[in-house]
C-alpha positions as CSV (number, residue, x, y, z in Angstrom):
1,M,63.1,-8.0,-38.0
2,A,60.1,-8.1,-35.6
3,P,56.7,-7.1,-37.1
4,A,55.9,-3.4,-36.7
5,S,53.2,-3.9,-34.1
6,Q,55.6,-6.1,-32.0
7,Y,58.3,-3.5,-32.2
8,I,55.9,-0.8,-30.9
9,D,54.8,-3.1,-28.0
10,D,58.4,-3.8,-27.1
11,F,59.3,-0.1,-27.3
12,A,56.4,0.7,-25.0
13,R,57.6,-1.9,-22.5
14,F,61.2,-0.4,-22.7
15,I,59.9,3.1,-21.9
16,T,57.9,1.7,-18.9
17,D,61.1,0.0,-17.7
18,S,63.2,3.2,-18.1
19,P,61.9,6.0,-15.8
20,S,65.5,7.2,-15.3
21,S,68.7,7.1,-17.3
22,Y,70.0,4.5,-14.9
23,H,67.0,2.3,-15.5
24,A,67.3,2.8,-19.2
25,A,70.9,1.7,-19.3
26,A,70.0,-1.3,-17.1
27,A,67.0,-2.2,-19.4
28,A,69.2,-2.0,-22.5
29,A,71.8,-4.2,-20.7
30,E,69.2,-6.8,-19.9
31,L,68.1,-7.0,-23.6
32,L,71.8,-7.3,-24.7
33,E,72.5,-10.0,-22.1
34,E,69.5,-12.0,-23.4
35,A,71.0,-11.7,-26.9
36,G,74.4,-13.1,-25.9
37,F,76.3,-9.9,-25.1
38,S,78.9,-10.0,-22.3
39,R,79.5,-7.2,-19.9
40,L,83.0,-5.9,-19.6
41,D,84.6,-4.3,-16.5
42,E,86.4,-1.1,-17.2
43,A,88.9,-1.8,-14.5
44,A,90.0,-5.2,-16.1
45,E,91.9,-6.2,-19.2
46,W,89.9,-6.8,-22.3
47,A,90.4,-9.7,-24.6
48,S,91.0,-9.3,-28.3
49,T,88.5,-12.0,-29.4
50,A,85.6,-11.3,-31.7
51,G,82.1,-11.2,-30.2
52,R,79.4,-9.1,-28.5
53,R,80.4,-6.8,-25.6
54,Y,79.0,-4.0,-23.6
55,L,79.8,-1.8,-20.6
56,L,77.9,0.4,-18.2
57,R,79.2,3.7,-16.9
58,D,76.6,5.3,-14.6
59,G,73.5,6.1,-16.7
60,A,75.3,5.4,-20.0
61,I,75.8,2.2,-21.9
62,V,78.2,1.3,-24.8
63,A,77.8,-2.0,-26.7
64,W,79.5,-3.3,-29.8
65,V,79.9,-6.3,-32.2
66,Q,83.4,-7.1,-33.2
67,P,83.7,-9.1,-36.4
68,T,86.1,-12.0,-36.8
69,A,88.4,-10.3,-39.3
70,A,88.7,-7.0,-37.3
71,G,92.2,-5.5,-37.3
72,P,94.1,-2.4,-36.2
73,T,92.5,-0.2,-38.9
74,T,89.0,-1.6,-38.9
75,P,86.6,1.4,-38.9
76,F,83.6,1.9,-36.5
77,R,80.0,2.5,-37.2
78,V,78.6,4.3,-34.2
79,L,74.9,5.0,-33.3
80,G,75.0,7.8,-30.7
81,A,72.0,8.5,-28.5
82,H,71.2,9.6,-24.9
83,T,69.4,8.0,-22.0
84,D,68.3,11.0,-20.0
85,S,65.2,13.2,-20.4
86,P,64.1,16.6,-19.0
87,G,62.2,16.7,-15.7
88,F,63.0,17.3,-12.1
89,K,65.7,16.0,-9.8
90,L,65.4,15.4,-6.1
91,K,67.3,17.9,-4.0
92,P,69.2,17.3,-0.8
93,R,67.0,17.5,2.3
94,P,64.0,16.8,0.0
95,T,61.2,16.3,2.6
96,I,59.5,19.7,2.9
97,G,56.0,21.1,3.0
98,A,53.7,23.8,4.1
99,H,50.1,24.4,5.2
100,G,49.5,20.8,6.1
101,W,50.9,19.4,2.8
102,L,53.9,17.1,2.5
103,Q,56.1,18.1,-0.5
104,A,59.3,17.0,-2.1
105,G,62.1,19.5,-2.9
106,V,63.1,19.2,-6.5
107,E,65.4,21.0,-8.9
108,V,64.6,21.5,-12.6
109,Y,66.6,19.0,-14.7
110,G,67.3,20.2,-18.3
111,G,64.7,22.1,-20.2
112,P,61.3,20.6,-19.5
113,L,58.0,22.1,-20.9
114,L,57.0,23.0,-17.3
115,N,53.3,23.3,-17.7
116,S,53.1,19.8,-19.1
117,W,54.2,18.4,-15.8
118,L,51.2,19.8,-13.9
119,D,48.4,17.6,-12.6
120,R,50.1,14.3,-13.5
121,E,50.9,11.4,-11.2
122,L,54.7,11.2,-11.1
123,E,57.1,8.8,-9.7
124,L,60.6,9.1,-8.3
125,A,63.2,6.9,-10.0
126,G,67.0,6.6,-10.0
127,R,69.8,5.2,-8.0
128,L,70.7,5.2,-4.3
129,V,74.4,4.7,-3.3
130,T,75.1,3.3,0.1
131,L,78.1,3.9,2.4
132,D,79.9,0.9,0.9
133,G,79.7,2.4,-2.6
134,R,77.1,0.0,-3.9
135,E,74.3,1.2,-6.3
136,H,70.7,0.3,-5.8
137,L,68.1,1.1,-8.5
138,V,64.8,2.3,-7.1
139,R,61.4,3.6,-8.3
140,T,58.3,4.5,-6.4
141,G,55.4,4.1,-8.8
142,P,52.8,6.9,-8.6
143,F,53.9,9.1,-5.7
144,L,53.9,12.8,-6.5
145,R,51.8,15.5,-8.2
146,I,52.5,19.2,-9.1
147,P,49.1,20.7,-8.5
148,Q,48.0,23.6,-10.7
149,L,46.2,26.6,-9.2
150,A,42.4,26.5,-9.8
151,I,41.0,28.8,-12.4
152,H,38.8,30.3,-9.7
153,L,41.9,31.6,-7.9
154,D,43.6,32.9,-11.1
155,R,41.0,34.1,-13.6
156,D,43.8,35.1,-16.0
157,A,45.4,31.7,-16.1
158,N,44.2,31.0,-19.6
159,A,45.6,34.3,-20.8
160,G,49.1,33.2,-20.1
161,L,50.5,30.8,-17.5
162,T,53.8,31.7,-15.9
163,L,55.4,29.3,-13.5
164,D,58.1,30.3,-11.0
165,R,60.6,27.4,-11.1
166,Q,61.1,27.4,-7.4
167,R,57.7,28.2,-5.9
168,H,55.3,26.6,-8.4
169,T,56.9,23.3,-9.4
170,T,57.2,21.7,-5.9
171,P,55.1,18.5,-5.9
172,V,52.9,17.2,-3.1
173,F,53.0,13.6,-1.9
174,G,50.7,13.6,1.2
175,V,49.4,15.6,4.2
176,G,50.6,15.8,7.8
177,D,53.6,16.7,9.8
178,R,56.8,16.7,7.7
179,S,58.8,15.7,10.8
180,Q,57.0,12.3,10.5
181,A,57.8,11.8,6.8
182,D,61.0,11.0,5.0
183,V,61.3,10.8,1.2
184,V,64.8,9.3,1.3
185,G,63.7,6.8,3.9
186,H,60.8,5.8,1.7
187,L,63.1,5.3,-1.3
188,A,65.5,3.3,0.9
189,A,62.8,1.0,2.2
190,L,61.7,0.3,-1.4
191,A,65.3,-0.8,-2.1
192,G,65.4,-3.0,1.0
193,L,67.7,-0.5,2.9
194,R,67.5,1.7,6.0
195,G,67.5,5.4,5.4
196,E,70.8,6.0,7.3
197,E,72.5,3.6,4.9
198,V,71.9,6.0,1.9
199,A,75.0,8.2,1.4
200,G,74.0,9.7,-1.9
201,Y,71.3,9.6,-4.6
202,D,70.5,10.6,-8.2
203,V,66.7,10.5,-8.3
204,I,64.5,12.2,-10.9
205,T,60.7,12.4,-11.6
206,A,59.0,10.5,-14.4
207,D,55.4,10.5,-15.6
208,T,53.7,7.2,-14.7
209,A,51.0,7.2,-17.5
210,A,51.5,4.1,-19.7
211,P,52.6,4.5,-23.3
212,T,49.5,4.5,-25.5
213,R,48.6,4.0,-29.2
214,F,45.7,6.1,-30.3
215,G,44.1,7.8,-33.4
216,I,43.0,6.2,-36.7
217,D,44.2,2.6,-36.8
218,G,46.3,3.3,-33.6
219,E,49.0,5.0,-35.7
220,L,49.9,7.6,-33.2
221,F,52.0,6.9,-30.1
222,A,52.1,9.0,-26.9
223,A,54.6,8.4,-24.1
224,G,57.1,10.1,-21.8
225,R,60.8,10.2,-22.4
226,M,60.7,9.5,-26.2
227,D,63.5,12.2,-26.4
228,N,65.6,10.1,-26.5
229,L,64.5,6.5,-25.8
230,T,63.3,6.3,-29.4
231,S,66.9,6.2,-30.5
232,V,68.3,4.2,-27.6
233,F,65.8,1.4,-28.2
234,A,66.3,1.5,-32.0
235,G,70.0,1.2,-31.5
236,V,69.7,-1.7,-29.0
237,T,67.3,-3.6,-31.3
238,A,69.3,-2.9,-34.5
239,L,72.5,-4.0,-32.9
240,I,71.0,-7.2,-31.6
241,E,69.4,-7.8,-35.0
242,V,72.7,-7.4,-36.8
243,A,74.6,-9.5,-34.3
244,S,72.0,-12.3,-34.5
245,S,71.8,-12.3,-38.3
246,G,75.1,-14.0,-38.8
247,S,76.4,-11.2,-41.1
248,A,78.0,-9.4,-38.3
249,A,81.0,-11.7,-38.3
250,D,81.7,-10.7,-41.9
251,T,81.2,-7.0,-41.7
252,E,84.1,-4.7,-42.5
253,H,83.5,-2.5,-39.5
254,I,82.8,-2.7,-35.8
255,S,79.2,-1.8,-34.9
256,V,78.8,0.3,-31.8
257,L,75.9,1.7,-29.8
258,A,76.8,4.6,-27.5
259,A,73.9,5.8,-25.4
260,F,75.2,8.7,-23.2
261,D,73.8,10.3,-20.2
262,H,73.4,14.0,-19.4
263,E,72.7,15.2,-22.9
264,E,69.9,17.4,-21.6
265,L,72.5,19.2,-19.4
266,G,75.1,19.8,-22.0
267,S,76.9,16.4,-21.9
268,E,79.9,17.6,-19.9
269,T,80.2,14.6,-17.5
270,R,82.2,11.4,-17.4
271,S,79.2,9.6,-18.9
272,G,78.2,12.4,-21.3
273,A,79.1,12.8,-25.0
274,S,81.6,15.6,-24.1
275,G,83.4,13.2,-21.7
276,P,85.9,10.5,-22.5
277,L,83.5,7.5,-22.6
278,L,83.3,6.8,-26.3
279,D,87.0,7.6,-26.9
280,D,88.0,5.4,-24.0
281,V,86.0,2.4,-25.5
282,L,87.2,2.8,-29.1
283,T,90.8,3.3,-27.9
284,R,90.6,0.1,-25.8
285,I,89.0,-1.9,-28.6
286,G,91.8,-0.7,-30.9
287,A,94.4,-1.6,-28.3
288,T,93.1,-5.2,-28.2
289,L,93.5,-5.3,-31.9
290,G,97.1,-4.1,-31.7
291,A,96.4,-0.6,-33.1
292,S,99.1,2.1,-32.9
293,T,98.0,5.7,-32.5
294,S,98.4,6.1,-36.2
295,Q,96.3,3.1,-37.0
296,R,93.6,4.1,-34.6
297,L,93.4,7.5,-36.4
298,Q,93.2,5.6,-39.7
299,A,90.2,3.7,-38.4
300,Y,88.5,6.9,-37.3
301,A,89.1,8.4,-40.7
302,S,86.9,5.7,-42.3
303,S,84.3,5.6,-39.5
304,W,80.8,7.0,-39.3
305,C,78.6,8.1,-36.4
306,L,74.8,8.4,-36.7
307,S,73.8,10.9,-34.0
308,A,70.2,9.8,-33.4
309,D,68.0,12.2,-31.4
310,A,64.4,13.4,-31.6
311,G,63.5,16.1,-34.0
312,H,60.4,18.3,-34.6
313,S,57.4,17.4,-36.8
314,V,55.6,20.4,-38.2
315,H,53.0,21.5,-35.7
316,P,49.5,21.9,-37.3
317,N,48.6,24.7,-34.9
318,Y,51.9,26.6,-35.2
319,P,53.2,26.0,-38.8
320,E,54.8,29.5,-38.8
321,K,57.4,28.1,-36.3
322,H,58.9,25.9,-39.1
323,D,60.8,26.6,-42.3
324,G,58.4,27.3,-45.2
325,A,59.8,24.8,-47.6
326,N,60.9,22.1,-45.1
327,Q,58.0,20.9,-43.0
328,P,58.4,17.2,-42.0
329,V,55.2,15.5,-41.1
330,A,54.5,12.6,-38.7
331,G,54.5,9.4,-40.6
332,G,56.8,10.7,-43.4
333,G,59.9,8.9,-42.1
334,P,62.8,9.7,-39.9
335,L,64.6,13.1,-40.2
336,L,67.9,14.2,-41.6
337,K,68.7,17.2,-39.4
338,I,70.6,20.0,-41.0
339,N,71.9,23.3,-39.6
340,A,74.2,25.9,-41.3
341,N,75.8,26.7,-38.0
342,Q,76.6,23.1,-37.2
343,R,74.3,22.7,-34.3
344,Y,73.7,19.5,-36.2
345,A,76.8,17.8,-37.6
346,T,75.3,16.8,-41.0
347,D,77.2,17.8,-44.1
348,A,76.8,16.8,-47.7
349,H,78.7,13.5,-47.3
350,G,76.5,12.7,-44.3
351,A,73.4,13.4,-46.3
352,A,74.5,11.0,-49.0
353,L,75.2,8.3,-46.4
354,W,71.7,8.7,-44.9
355,A,70.2,8.6,-48.4
356,R,72.0,5.3,-49.1
357,T,71.1,3.9,-45.7
358,C,67.4,4.7,-46.0
359,A,67.3,3.3,-49.5
360,A,68.9,0.1,-48.3
361,A,66.4,-0.1,-45.5
362,G,63.5,0.6,-47.8
363,V,62.3,3.6,-45.8
364,E,61.6,7.2,-46.7
365,Y,63.2,10.1,-44.9
366,Q,62.6,13.9,-44.5
367,E,64.9,16.9,-44.1
368,F,64.6,19.2,-41.1
369,V,66.0,22.7,-41.0
370,S,65.0,25.5,-38.6
371,N,63.1,28.6,-39.3
372,N,65.7,31.4,-39.2
373,T,63.8,33.1,-36.4
374,V,63.6,30.0,-34.2
375,P,67.1,28.7,-33.4
376,C,67.4,25.0,-33.0
377,G,68.9,23.1,-30.1
378,S,71.9,20.8,-30.5
379,T,72.8,17.1,-30.1
380,I,75.7,14.9,-29.3
381,G,76.6,14.9,-33.0
382,P,78.8,18.0,-33.1
383,L,80.4,16.9,-29.8
384,T,81.3,13.5,-31.1
385,A,82.6,14.9,-34.4
386,T,84.7,17.5,-32.5
387,R,86.1,15.0,-29.9
388,L,87.0,12.2,-32.3
389,G,87.1,13.6,-35.8
390,I,84.6,10.9,-36.9
391,R,82.3,12.0,-39.7
392,T,78.9,12.4,-38.2
393,V,75.3,12.8,-39.4
394,D,72.3,13.9,-37.3
395,V,69.1,12.0,-37.7
396,G,66.0,11.1,-35.6
397,V,62.3,10.6,-35.2
398,P,60.0,13.6,-35.7
399,L,57.9,14.4,-32.5
400,L,55.3,16.8,-31.4
401,S,55.5,18.3,-27.8
402,M,59.3,17.7,-27.4
403,H,60.4,18.0,-23.8
404,S,56.8,17.7,-22.6
405,A,56.1,15.1,-19.8
406,R,54.4,13.2,-22.6
407,E,55.5,13.4,-26.2
408,L,53.9,12.3,-29.5
409,A,55.2,10.3,-32.4
410,H,54.0,8.2,-35.4
411,T,54.4,4.5,-35.1
412,G,55.6,4.3,-38.7
413,D,58.5,6.7,-37.9
414,L,59.6,4.6,-34.9
415,V,59.8,1.5,-36.9
416,A,61.5,3.2,-39.9
417,L,64.2,4.6,-37.6
418,E,65.1,1.1,-36.3
419,R,65.2,-0.3,-39.9
420,A,67.5,2.5,-41.0
421,V,69.8,2.0,-38.0
422,A,69.9,-1.8,-38.7
423,A,70.9,-1.0,-42.3
424,F,73.6,1.4,-41.1
425,F,75.1,-1.3,-38.8
426,A,74.8,-3.9,-41.6
427,G,76.9,-1.7,-43.8
């Protein structure tokens, strides 16, 4: 276990390296490679030997540690997370502009807190795909800004800001004649390509401000994309820790990190939690161990999934938005997320597992449940439970300003989540 301050520094570096889901998956893969994990090709046969493995599918990554004694009915312990975050995605024919300004055409991605993206230096990041089908990761650094209208031109702005998603969220990146500018060409050049070589792209915006510790004793942490890189990084670090401890070879389960893409859009993609990715991987692992369909279902019956996603800390300026009796605070530990309508997958058995896990890790935890007048969102937890029948519990780090361009967490909660996930993997 790295010291808490080192963990926060490493997490800040991971966020900086992960402006898009594709970068996040690649950054996770790099950490896993350094720890001795081997990448598998989905189009090739997989060996049945024990060890550390991972695969990439678009902006998702799945990694696992298979113990020496694993057999056809060996259960799984899965940490589920997601690599994407709300923001804006580059449209086709993205070089636009008016009144002397050069602008980029973007489409709203997921459910961002729109006003938080105003007046920030943003970058474009993602993947370019060339005519030969090869992927090229690219990022611009500070490149764009969505300028807010001055108070002198809208005297009622402070009485209630309403943004039109088409007209008011188009960022600027320069001045001049748009016929002389080319956003895709600029991205291509950064990747060492010519613009005409780019046949497709998946490129989003990301805030370029560096992650920062602040407050008394530097206990608060501000950064973009903590929903849900908090869980992705905790999962990667905990899996590496368990794999490197020597105990992984003796565990009675297979530890798995599943970091999906497109959760902010509903997860219904080939790399999302509603798609076949996790089932594909677990089925193929079982096949290498000689599992029949019946034995694979036996394994699932004894398996667990921690669906780890960000949750809400009580807001000091809006306490009425939270349940009166359940008001988790920053620094009070990671959340156990509960919802009567199964927007979170936690049940009584899941609550007991989380209590045991946190006790083993030596960390405190808090319950989160919504105010009845403020319906909660959902996570990959119910999706995983529905698709595979694996018992699932929803947990996560409490945040303020979720879906803002820049979110807020407590450093103690970030560290505590990783410790709990490591205890979960350790059994």
